[in-house]
C-alpha positions in Angstrom: 0.0 -0.1 0.1 1.4 3.5 -0.8 1.0 6.7 0.9 1.1 8.9 -2.0 -1.2 12.0 -2.1 -4.1 11.4 -4.5 -4.3 14.6 -6.7 -7.5 16.0 -7.7 -6.3 16.7 -11.3 -5.6 12.9 -11.6 -9.3 12.0 -10.5 -11.9 11.1 -13.0 -14.3 13.5 -11.2 -12.1 16.5 -11.7 -13.1 19.0 -14.5 -10.5 21.6 -15.4 -12.1 24.3 -17.4 -16.0 25.2 -17.5 -15.7 27.1 -20.8 -13.5 29.2 -23.1 -13.8 32.2 -20.9 -12.6 30.2 -17.9 -9.4 29.2 -20.0 -8.9 32.8 -21.1 -9.1 34.3 -17.8 -6.7 31.8 -16.4 -4.2 32.1 -19.1 -4.2 35.7 -20.1 -5.4 37.5 -16.9 -3.6 35.0 -14.6 -6.7 34.1 -12.5 -6.4 30.7 -10.9 -8.4 27.8 -12.3 -10.7 26.3 -9.7 -10.3 22.5 -9.4 -13.9 21.4 -9.9 -15.2 18.1 -8.2 -18.3 16.4 -9.9 -18.3 13.4 -7.8 -21.8 12.3 -7.1 -21.4 12.1 -3.4 -19.6 15.5 -3.2 -20.7 18.2 -0.7 -23.5 20.2 -2.5 -24.7 23.9 -2.1 -28.4 24.3 -2.6 -30.2 27.2 -3.9 -33.3 27.4 -1.7 -34.9 30.2 -3.8 -34.7 28.2 -7.1 -34.5 24.9 -5.7 -31.4 24.0 -7.8 -28.1 22.2 -6.6 -24.8 23.5 -7.6 -23.5 21.2 -10.3 -20.0 21.0 -8.7 -17.9 22.1 -6.0 -14.3 22.7 -5.7 -11.8 20.0 -4.8 -10.4 21.8 -2.0 -13.9 22.2 -0.4 -14.5 18.4 -0.6 -10.9 17.6 1.0 -11.4 20.0 3.9 -15.2 19.7 4.7 -16.8 17.3 2.3 -17.0 13.5 1.5 -13.6 12.9 0.1 -11.6 14.0 3.1 -7.7 14.3 3.1 -7.2 10.7 2.2 -9.3 11.1 -1.0 -11.7 8.4 -0.3 -14.0 9.5 -3.3 -10.9 9.6 -5.6 -11.0 7.4 -8.7 -8.3 7.1 -11.4 -8.9 9.1 -14.5 -9.6 7.1 -17.6 -7.2 8.0 -20.5 
């Protein structure tokens, strides 16, 4: 068994860029690109006014306060 840290970017539930504007912002303006987690068991923010659930959360939120934890228990290898 290995003790290597499982990186969000290597997880199959990780999404890098939402759209072209997200990519442009990160490359040209230097804005950080948020690591987005789309795991089905992730922590979800609910909009009680519209009754909708946020389609993703950030990997850092999942690692700190969500279902994944520091050990990355929801982490799954990315299919190449």
